[in-house]
Every structure is written in C-alpha cells, then in structure tokens.
LUMDOTOR-899770 format. One line per field, with one value per residue: residue number from 1; residue in one letter; x negated, y, z negated of N, C-alpha, C in turn. Coordinates in nm, 2 decimals, padded with zeros to 4 digits. Layout:
! LUMDOTOR-899770
tilum (NUM,...)
lumdo (A,...)
n_east (X,...)
n_north (Y,...)
n_up (Z,...)
ca_east (X,...)
ca_north (Y,...)
ca_up (Z,...)
c_east (X,...)
c_north (Y,...)
c_up (Z,...)
! end
This chain:
! LUMDOTOR-899770
tilum (1,2,3,4,5,6,7,8,9,10,11,12,13,14,15,16,17,18,19,20,21,22,23,24,25,26,27,28,29,30,31,32,33,34,35,36,37,38,39,40,41,42,43,44,45,46,47,48,49,50,51,52,53,54,55,56,57,58,59,60,61,62,63,64,65,66,67,68,69,70,71,72,73,74,75,76,77,78,79,80,81,82,83,84,85,86,87,88,89,90,91,92,93,94,95,96,97,98,99,100,101,102,103,104,105,106,107,108,109,110,111,112,113,114,115,116,117,118,119,120,121,122,123,124,125,126,127,128,129,130,131,132,133,134,135,136,137,138,139,140,141,142,143,144,145,146,147,148,149,150,151,152,153,154,155,156,157,158,159,160,161)
lumdo (M,I,D,S,G,S,L,T,V,D,R,S,N,I,V,N,N,R,A,D,F,S,G,G,I,G,G,P,S,S,T,T,V,T,V,D,R,T,T,I,T,G,N,E,V,T,Q,R,G,G,G,F,I,A,D,G,V,G,T,I,T,K,S,R,I,I,G,N,S,A,G,N,Q,G,G,G,I,A,N,A,G,G,Q,L,T,V,Q,D,S,N,V,N,D,N,V,A,G,D,G,G,G,I,V,N,L,S,G,T,V,N,L,I,R,T,N,V,N,S,N,E,A,T,G,G,V,G,A,G,G,I,L,R,T,G,G,T,V,S,L,N,S,S,R,V,R,G,N,V,P,T,N,C,A,G,T,V,P,G,C,T,G)
n_east (-09.85,-09.89,-09.74,-09.78,-10.08,-10.21,-10.37,-10.46,-10.65,-10.73,-10.98,-10.84,-10.62,-10.56,-10.31,-10.21,-10.01,-09.85,-09.80,-09.78,-09.96,-10.17,-10.19,-10.32,-10.44,-10.34,-10.34,-10.20,-10.31,-10.28,-10.38,-10.52,-10.72,-10.84,-11.05,-11.15,-11.40,-11.21,-11.03,-10.98,-10.76,-10.62,-10.48,-10.28,-10.24,-10.04,-10.12,-10.33,-10.64,-10.63,-10.78,-10.72,-10.75,-10.76,-10.64,-10.66,-10.90,-11.04,-11.17,-11.44,-11.55,-11.76,-11.63,-11.46,-11.32,-11.27,-11.16,-10.91,-10.68,-10.64,-10.38,-10.57,-10.73,-11.06,-10.95,-11.10,-11.10,-10.98,-11.10,-10.93,-10.96,-11.03,-11.22,-11.38,-11.60,-11.75,-11.88,-12.11,-12.01,-11.81,-11.82,-11.62,-11.63,-11.35,-11.07,-11.02,-10.92,-11.11,-11.41,-11.42,-11.44,-11.49,-11.32,-11.40,-11.23,-11.21,-11.32,-11.52,-11.71,-11.90,-12.12,-12.23,-12.52,-12.32,-12.27,-12.14,-12.04,-12.08,-11.82,-11.54,-11.46,-11.21,-11.16,-11.15,-11.40,-11.57,-11.65,-11.83,-11.85,-11.87,-11.73,-11.76,-11.52,-11.59,-11.59,-11.79,-12.05,-12.23,-12.52,-12.66,-12.89,-12.74,-12.64,-12.57,-12.52,-12.48,-12.21,-11.98,-11.94,-12.07,-12.31,-12.28,-12.12,-12.02,-12.17,-12.38,-12.61,-12.92,-12.78,-12.78,-12.81)
n_north (10.06,10.20,10.45,10.55,10.50,10.18,09.96,09.61,09.45,09.12,08.82,08.80,08.87,09.07,09.16,09.27,09.44,09.76,10.14,10.41,10.62,10.46,10.17,09.91,09.98,10.11,10.51,10.71,11.05,11.01,10.72,10.45,10.23,09.93,09.69,09.36,09.10,09.06,09.01,09.31,09.33,09.37,09.52,09.85,10.21,10.44,10.74,10.80,10.55,10.29,10.05,10.09,10.36,10.60,10.86,10.89,10.74,10.51,10.14,09.96,09.60,09.35,09.32,09.30,09.50,09.50,09.50,09.66,09.98,10.27,10.58,10.85,10.96,10.75,10.43,10.19,10.30,10.55,10.91,11.06,11.33,11.19,10.97,10.74,10.38,10.21,09.93,09.60,09.55,09.49,09.66,09.71,09.69,09.88,10.12,10.41,10.80,10.90,10.83,10.60,10.41,10.50,10.77,11.01,11.28,11.49,11.49,11.21,10.99,10.76,10.49,10.17,09.91,09.88,09.81,09.93,09.93,09.82,10.01,10.16,10.56,10.66,10.92,11.28,11.43,11.25,11.01,10.74,10.56,10.66,10.97,11.28,11.52,11.71,11.70,11.48,11.22,10.97,10.71,10.45,10.30,10.15,10.03,10.16,10.12,10.11,10.22,10.33,10.64,10.78,10.71,10.90,11.24,11.57,11.63,11.32,11.26,11.06,10.93,10.85,10.98)
n_up (-11.53,-11.89,-12.13,-12.39,-12.64,-12.68,-12.45,-12.43,-12.16,-12.07,-11.89,-11.71,-11.38,-11.17,-10.90,-10.53,-10.58,-10.56,-10.54,-10.65,-10.73,-10.96,-10.86,-10.94,-11.24,-11.54,-11.73,-11.81,-12.03,-12.27,-12.39,-12.43,-12.28,-12.18,-12.07,-11.94,-11.90,-11.55,-11.29,-11.04,-10.77,-10.39,-10.47,-10.35,-10.31,-10.27,-10.31,-10.55,-10.68,-10.65,-10.75,-10.99,-11.29,-11.49,-11.72,-11.94,-12.23,-12.11,-12.06,-11.82,-11.80,-11.71,-11.50,-11.16,-10.94,-10.64,-10.32,-10.32,-10.25,-10.16,-10.02,-10.08,-10.21,-10.48,-10.36,-10.54,-10.83,-11.06,-11.16,-11.39,-11.56,-11.75,-11.98,-11.87,-11.93,-11.75,-11.70,-11.63,-11.42,-11.07,-10.85,-10.53,-10.12,-10.12,-10.01,-09.87,-09.85,-09.95,-10.11,-10.17,-10.31,-10.63,-10.74,-10.92,-11.05,-11.31,-11.60,-11.77,-11.63,-11.71,-11.56,-11.57,-11.55,-11.31,-11.00,-10.70,-10.42,-10.05,-10.02,-09.88,-09.69,-09.52,-09.38,-09.46,-09.69,-09.73,-09.88,-09.96,-10.19,-10.44,-10.53,-10.61,-10.76,-11.00,-11.37,-11.51,-11.33,-11.47,-11.39,-11.50,-11.47,-11.25,-10.95,-10.59,-10.35,-09.95,-09.87,-09.65,-09.52,-09.59,-09.97,-10.22,-10.29,-10.37,-10.73,-10.78,-11.02,-10.90,-10.70,-10.39,-10.02)
ca_east (-09.88,-09.85,-09.73,-09.89,-10.08,-10.36,-10.33,-10.63,-10.66,-10.83,-10.98,-10.65,-10.63,-10.47,-10.36,-10.12,-09.90,-09.84,-09.75,-09.78,-10.01,-10.21,-10.17,-10.39,-10.36,-10.39,-10.31,-10.25,-10.37,-10.22,-10.35,-10.70,-10.74,-10.96,-11.06,-11.25,-11.38,-11.12,-10.99,-10.83,-10.77,-10.51,-10.34,-10.27,-10.15,-10.04,-10.22,-10.54,-10.62,-10.57,-10.73,-10.71,-10.67,-10.78,-10.59,-10.74,-11.00,-11.08,-11.36,-11.39,-11.65,-11.80,-11.48,-11.43,-11.23,-11.30,-11.04,-10.83,-10.65,-10.56,-10.43,-10.59,-10.85,-11.04,-10.98,-11.08,-11.12,-11.01,-10.99,-10.83,-10.96,-11.04,-11.32,-11.43,-11.67,-11.74,-12.06,-12.15,-11.90,-11.85,-11.65,-11.71,-11.50,-11.24,-11.06,-10.97,-10.94,-11.19,-11.38,-11.35,-11.50,-11.44,-11.31,-11.38,-11.15,-11.26,-11.34,-11.63,-11.76,-12.02,-12.19,-12.39,-12.55,-12.23,-12.25,-12.05,-12.09,-11.99,-11.66,-11.55,-11.40,-11.18,-11.21,-11.23,-11.51,-11.62,-11.79,-11.76,-11.85,-11.84,-11.70,-11.73,-11.46,-11.56,-11.69,-11.99,-12.05,-12.40,-12.53,-12.72,-12.89,-12.63,-12.68,-12.46,-12.51,-12.37,-12.12,-11.97,-11.96,-12.23,-12.31,-12.18,-12.02,-12.09,-12.39,-12.39,-12.73,-12.95,-12.74,-12.89,-12.76)
ca_north (10.20,10.25,10.57,10.56,10.34,10.11,09.76,09.55,09.30,08.96,08.73,08.79,08.86,09.21,09.08,09.21,09.53,09.92,10.29,10.60,10.59,10.33,10.05,09.78,09.93,10.26,10.58,10.85,11.14,10.97,10.61,10.33,10.11,09.82,09.62,09.27,08.97,09.10,09.04,09.40,09.30,09.38,09.69,09.94,10.30,10.58,10.86,10.75,10.52,10.15,09.92,10.12,10.52,10.70,11.00,10.90,10.69,10.35,10.06,09.79,09.56,09.22,09.28,09.32,09.59,09.46,09.48,09.80,10.05,10.45,10.65,10.93,10.92,10.65,10.31,10.12,10.31,10.71,10.91,11.22,11.37,11.08,10.94,10.61,10.35,10.04,09.89,09.51,09.53,09.55,09.82,09.65,09.67,09.89,10.23,10.58,10.83,10.96,10.79,10.44,10.32,10.62,10.92,11.14,11.46,11.57,11.39,11.21,10.85,10.67,10.36,10.08,09.83,09.82,09.75,10.01,09.88,09.84,10.10,10.31,10.69,10.70,11.08,11.44,11.43,11.12,10.95,10.58,10.52,10.80,11.13,11.38,11.70,11.75,11.68,11.40,11.10,10.92,10.62,10.39,10.10,10.11,10.05,10.24,10.07,10.03,10.20,10.40,10.69,10.80,10.63,11.02,11.33,11.60,11.52,11.22,11.28,10.94,10.86,10.87,10.82)
ca_up (-11.62,-11.97,-12.09,-12.47,-12.73,-12.61,-12.39,-12.39,-12.06,-12.05,-11.84,-11.63,-11.24,-11.16,-10.79,-10.51,-10.66,-10.46,-10.62,-10.59,-10.84,-11.01,-10.79,-11.04,-11.43,-11.58,-11.81,-11.87,-12.14,-12.45,-12.36,-12.42,-12.18,-12.21,-11.92,-12.00,-11.76,-11.56,-11.15,-10.98,-10.64,-10.36,-10.49,-10.26,-10.32,-10.15,-10.33,-10.58,-10.83,-10.63,-10.82,-11.16,-11.29,-11.60,-11.73,-12.08,-12.25,-12.00,-12.05,-11.86,-11.86,-11.69,-11.40,-11.04,-10.91,-10.51,-10.21,-10.34,-10.15,-10.17,-09.91,-10.12,-10.33,-10.57,-10.41,-10.66,-10.91,-10.96,-11.37,-11.34,-11.65,-11.92,-12.08,-11.85,-11.87,-11.74,-11.75,-11.61,-11.33,-10.92,-10.74,-10.44,-10.08,-10.19,-09.91,-09.97,-09.74,-09.98,-10.24,-10.14,-10.48,-10.69,-10.76,-11.01,-11.06,-11.40,-11.69,-11.78,-11.57,-11.71,-11.51,-11.74,-11.50,-11.22,-10.83,-10.57,-10.33,-09.96,-09.98,-09.68,-09.73,-09.43,-09.39,-09.61,-09.73,-09.60,-10.03,-09.95,-10.28,-10.54,-10.50,-10.80,-10.75,-11.06,-11.48,-11.48,-11.41,-11.44,-11.36,-11.61,-11.41,-11.18,-10.73,-10.53,-10.20,-09.80,-09.83,-09.58,-09.43,-09.73,-10.09,-10.25,-10.19,-10.44,-10.76,-10.88,-11.03,-10.97,-10.62,-10.23,-09.85)
c_east (-09.87,-09.85,-09.78,-09.92,-10.21,-10.39,-10.52,-10.61,-10.85,-10.87,-10.81,-10.65,-10.50,-10.45,-10.18,-10.02,-09.89,-09.79,-09.77,-09.95,-10.05,-10.24,-10.18,-10.33,-10.38,-10.32,-10.31,-10.27,-10.40,-10.26,-10.48,-10.65,-10.80,-10.92,-11.12,-11.22,-11.23,-11.10,-10.96,-10.84,-10.63,-10.44,-10.39,-10.19,-10.13,-10.08,-10.32,-10.50,-10.55,-10.63,-10.71,-10.68,-10.68,-10.73,-10.68,-10.85,-10.94,-11.15,-11.32,-11.54,-11.62,-11.64,-11.47,-11.32,-11.29,-11.16,-10.90,-10.82,-10.57,-10.54,-10.47,-10.67,-10.84,-10.97,-10.97,-11.07,-11.07,-10.95,-11.01,-10.86,-10.98,-11.16,-11.37,-11.62,-11.71,-11.84,-12.01,-12.09,-11.95,-11.73,-11.70,-11.53,-11.37,-11.23,-10.98,-11.05,-11.06,-11.26,-11.37,-11.37,-11.42,-11.46,-11.30,-11.33,-11.17,-11.26,-11.52,-11.66,-11.92,-12.10,-12.33,-12.35,-12.45,-12.27,-12.20,-12.14,-12.03,-11.82,-11.69,-11.48,-11.35,-11.14,-11.12,-11.37,-11.65,-11.73,-11.72,-11.75,-11.81,-11.85,-11.60,-11.69,-11.50,-11.58,-11.77,-11.94,-12.21,-12.37,-12.66,-12.74,-12.83,-12.70,-12.53,-12.54,-12.44,-12.24,-12.03,-11.83,-12.10,-12.19,-12.17,-12.21,-11.99,-12.20,-12.32,-12.49,-12.78,-12.93,-12.73,-12.78,-12.62)
c_north (10.24,10.40,10.61,10.45,10.25,09.98,09.75,09.45,09.18,08.90,08.73,08.82,09.01,09.17,09.17,09.39,09.68,10.05,10.35,10.60,10.47,10.20,09.96,09.80,10.03,10.30,10.68,10.92,11.05,10.85,10.54,10.25,10.01,09.69,09.47,09.17,08.97,09.08,09.17,09.34,09.32,09.51,09.75,10.05,10.41,10.72,10.84,10.70,10.32,10.05,09.97,10.31,10.53,10.83,11.00,10.86,10.50,10.27,09.94,09.73,09.44,09.16,09.37,09.40,09.58,09.42,09.56,09.86,10.15,10.51,10.81,10.96,10.76,10.50,10.26,10.19,10.49,10.80,11.05,11.33,11.34,11.07,10.74,10.57,10.23,10.03,09.73,09.49,09.57,09.62,09.76,09.63,09.71,10.02,10.25,10.66,10.92,10.91,10.66,10.37,10.37,10.75,10.95,11.31,11.53,11.46,11.31,11.01,10.87,10.53,10.29,09.96,09.75,09.90,09.81,10.03,09.85,09.81,10.14,10.39,10.66,10.82,11.18,11.40,11.34,11.00,10.87,10.50,10.56,10.90,11.19,11.50,11.74,11.65,11.62,11.30,11.11,10.81,10.56,10.21,10.01,10.14,10.10,10.21,10.11,10.09,10.35,10.56,10.68,10.73,10.73,11.08,11.38,11.56,11.51,11.20,11.08,10.83,10.92,10.78,10.84)
c_up (-11.79,-11.98,-12.32,-12.56,-12.67,-12.54,-12.36,-12.26,-12.09,-11.98,-11.77,-11.48,-11.20,-11.01,-10.71,-10.53,-10.59,-10.57,-10.54,-10.63,-10.95,-10.99,-10.92,-11.22,-11.39,-11.69,-11.83,-12.01,-12.25,-12.51,-12.36,-12.32,-12.15,-12.19,-11.94,-11.86,-11.61,-11.37,-11.07,-10.85,-10.57,-10.39,-10.44,-10.33,-10.22,-10.14,-10.36,-10.69,-10.79,-10.69,-11.03,-11.18,-11.40,-11.57,-11.94,-12.18,-12.21,-12.04,-12.01,-11.82,-11.84,-11.58,-11.25,-11.04,-10.74,-10.41,-10.23,-10.20,-10.19,-10.08,-09.93,-10.15,-10.45,-10.52,-10.53,-10.77,-10.92,-11.15,-11.30,-11.46,-11.74,-11.92,-12.00,-11.87,-11.82,-11.63,-11.70,-11.47,-11.17,-10.91,-10.60,-10.32,-10.08,-10.08,-09.94,-09.83,-09.80,-10.12,-10.31,-10.27,-10.59,-10.70,-10.85,-11.00,-11.15,-11.50,-11.68,-11.69,-11.58,-11.70,-11.58,-11.60,-11.40,-11.11,-10.81,-10.46,-10.17,-09.97,-09.88,-09.71,-09.54,-09.29,-09.51,-09.60,-09.71,-09.77,-10.01,-10.09,-10.39,-10.48,-10.61,-10.73,-10.91,-11.24,-11.37,-11.42,-11.33,-11.42,-11.40,-11.50,-11.39,-11.05,-10.71,-10.41,-10.12,-09.81,-09.77,-09.59,-09.54,-09.91,-10.19,-10.22,-10.35,-10.56,-10.80,-10.88,-11.01,-10.82,-10.48,-10.12,-09.90)
! end
C-alpha cells in the first residue's frame, strides 16, 4: 500500500500476499492507483480488501481480481471512501465474511462491462457479490451472477438476487 502520490501497475501479477488490510494493492485517500491488464489473485487479509482497497482514486481496467479472501469484508475489492472505476474486468471466486466480491463502505464504485461472479459471503449480511453499506454503486453493462448466498445487499440498482 502506498501512502500518497500515484501508482500504476500494468501487465503484472499480484499474487499470494498477506496483510490486515489491502492484501494485494491499494492506497489511502491521498493516492491514485491505476491497475491495467493485471491479475490479482491468492491474496488474503484479516479485515477487508483481499485483492484491492481504494480510499482515494482507483481505476482497474482489463484485469482479473480472482481467488482473494478477507476475514471481514471485500474479498476481491473494498472501497472505503474512494472513487473507484472497474472496467472490462472480472471479479470472480473471492471470499469474505460479507461482500465476497466487492464491498462499498462509502464513496463511489462504477462497474463498466465488468463481471462479478461466483463470489461467496460466509456470514453477516450475506452479499456474496456486492455489499453496499454506504455511498453508491452503479452497474453499466455489467453482470452480477452466481454469487452465494446472494448477488447484492444494500441498494445496487440493476442487481437482482
């Protein structure tokens, strides 16, 4: 995790990291993190943001966030007040207590042509795909399917089941 400034990761693999927060990659409110054509997999956290956490500005494009886990929230991605855009990507097969795929605690998450599939929540509210506890989540030509026990919790327009 970087403290301030900007970070760009392009055509990389972020694999098998362990932490309390932000197992794979992320940054606090004073950062801009850009991830392009990258696989983020096998990362674990005790709290939230197994694969990616955004408190500042985050952009994920043409990437795969797969097979990450969080003891609390956001097995794949956690947004804690940032402005996050995920485009042409897959957020699949992640596990957390809640928000197996994505948790939005506050701020904005905009999913564009992105799949959030086959994620799992193991307790609590039970959103396997997307958990929105605050802020806004928008789906633009994106699919949220096959998440256990539900696809979404909290208001996520366009998300069913």
